N, C-alpha and C positions, 0 to 999 in steps of 0.2 A: 672098733665099735663094739659095744657090749653085746653078748649073745652070738657073735659070729666066730666061726672057727678061723684058724690061721689062714687057710686057703680061701675062705670066703672074704676075709679082709683083703687078701691079695687080689681077688676078683674085683672087689669094690674099688680098689685103688687103680686097677687097670681100666675099669669103666670110667673112672673119674678123669683119667688122662685123655679119654676120648679117642684113642688110637685103635683099639680093638674092642668090639662089642658082640661079635658073632660067636656062636658056640664053638665053631671050628678054630677061630682065631684064639679064643681063650684056652682051648684044649692044647694048642701048639705052644702058647706063651707059658702056660703053667706046667706043661709036661705030663698031663693026665689025660685019660680017655674022654671022649665026647659024652659017654654015658655018665661019667663022674661029674663033668661040668653041668650037664642037664640036671642032675640031682642037686648039685650045689645051688643052681639058679632057682630051682623049685623051693628049696629051703629058704633062700634069701628073699624070695617073693613073699613067702608066708610070714617072714619076719618084718616085712614092710620096708625094706631098704632098697629094693630094685623094682622096676616094672618090666615084665617080659615083653619082648617085641618079636616079630617074625624072625626066627633064626638066631635071636640073641637077647640082649637086655640093655637097659639104661638105668642109671641111678634114680632113685625116687626123690632125690633132693634137688633143689634149685642149684644151677652151676656155681653161683656165688657162694652158696652155703657149702658145697663140696670143696671149694678151694679153701675156705676157712677151716673146715674140719681137718683138712690134710696139712695145714701149715703149723709149724713149730709145736708139733705134738708132744715131744718129751717135756718141753718147758711147761706147757699147759697142764700136763699130767701132774707134775710136781706142785704146781701152784694150786690146782684143784684139791690135791690130797692135803696140803697144808691148810686150806680153807675148811675142808671137812673135819680136820682135827679140832677146829674151834666149836664144832657142833656136838652137843652132849645129848644123852638120852632124854627124851621128853621135851626137847626144844621145839619152839615154833619159829619158823624162819620163812623168809621170802627169797626166791632166786629169780633173777631177771633173765631174759633171753640172752644168748651168747654162747659161743662154743666152749669157752673156758669155764664160765659159771655153770653151764649144764653138766660138765664133767664132775662137778662136786657130787652129783647124785651117785656116781660110780663108787665113790669112796665112803658113802654113808652105809654101805652094806655092813651089817652087824650092829648098827645103832638101833635103839628100840624107841618106838612111839614118837618118832620125829614127824612133826606136821610141817609140810611145805606148801606154800602158796606160790604159784608160778604162772608166767605167761609163755614159758618155753616148751614147745612140743618136743624138743630134744630130750626132755626128761621122761617121756613116755616109756622107753625101754627099761629104765630103772624102776618105774612104778610097777612094771610087770614082774620083775624078778625079785623084788625086795618087798615082802608083805609087811614089813615093819615100818615102811614109809607110807604116811598118809598124805597123798598129794592132791591139792585142790587146784584145778586149772581155772583161770579166771574168766574164760570166755572172751568173746570179741571177734574181730575180723582177723582172718589168718593171712600172714605175710610169708609166702614161701621163701623169699630171699633171706629172711631172718629166722625162719622156723619159729615165728612169734605170733601171739594173739594180742591185738592192739585195739585202740579205739575207745570211745566213750563207755561202752559196756564193760570193758576190761578195767578202766579207771574206776568206775562206780563199784565194781566188785572188790577191787583192792582196798577201797576206802572202808570196807566192812571189817577189816582185820587189823590187829595190832600184834607185832612180833618182836622178839628179842634181837633179831639180826636180819639184815638184808645183805645178800651177796650179789654183787653186780659186776659186770664187765664194762668196757668202753672201747670205742674205736680210736680215741686219741686222748693224750694227757699232756697239758702244758701248765706251767705255773700261772701264766697270764689268762688263759681261757678255761682252765680247769678240765673237766671231763666233757668230751664232745663225741658226737656220733653222726652218721650219715642219714639216719632215718628220723624224721620229726616225731613220729608216733612212738618210737622206742625211747626217745628222750622223755616224753610225757610219762611213760610207764616207770622208768628208772626214778624219776623225781618223786612220783607218788609212792613207790615201794620204799624208797629211802625215808620219806616223810613218816611212814608207818612203823619205822624200826627204832629201837633204842641204840643199836650199833650198826654202822654201815661199813661193810667190807668190800674193797675193790680188788678184784682178781684180774690181773692184766700182765701180759708178757712185756718184756723190756722194749720190744720193737715199737710199741704204741707211744712211748714217751717222746715228747718233742713233736708229735703229730697233732694236727688240728682238723677235726671233722666239720661238717656243714652246720651242725646244730649244737649249741651249748646245752649241756645237761645240768651240771652243778659246778660250783666253785670247788677247788681242791680241798679247801678247809671244811667242806661238808662231810668229808670222809674221815672215818676213825682209824681204819687199818688198811694198809695196802700190802697185798701179797704179790710179789713178782719174782722174776728169776735173777740169777746172778749176773746177767748181762747189763743190769742197771748199774751205772758207775757209782762209786762211794760218794762222790761229791754231790750228785743229784739226790741220792738217798738222804744225805745229811741235811740238804736244804729243805727237803720235804718234812723231815722230822722236826725242824725248827717251827713248823706250823702246828705242832702238837699231834702229828699223825704218826702212828706206829708203822714202820716199814720192815717187812720180812722178805729177804731175798733167799729163795730156795733153789 
């Protein structure tokens, strides 16, 4: 996670697993002093990634979100970097909630005058460390399990903007059902953000292909570019390309 030291990331991963959360347990697990652990936890609390408890700490994120943040990280990093490479200085874009799409913010460091409209609170750390990013958060109701702002207020706010590109993720992709998700309100946000964009980019790791979520978002043909990892087989990639969609396996 951006802004955390290597040891702080280790602490967050240990807390995510839920096995050890006291200062003494973390000290033993990481092989450092109790004083050092307390200093690390103080720093992490100030960064907003943990909540201190009596004698220890817990992650500041919903358990479902912690599981998503910790899964298939190398693939998500490559996908997010490739998506960020599509963004140029001065671009105006939208980024939907999701662990892969939010990572795009990390790789926009160095871009100038990029305007982002988003409903993802996971982009907050990148807004803090990169003054060249102008980020508009759409408002609405907060959903901890998705780190997302949703609802009528968010939809109304999104409707005020027109952008060159929307970068979105999804919980599942099939040729028959298109893009799907587990949260109705997230589907509404993605549809609206894609409607406001000239180009629609799907960032999704290969494990999501063939899976079907509870709610349909969009047909596959509504997407212009798919960026995924090399785990997607060539045959599936070619069948998607026949729909006129660019497929990048990174």
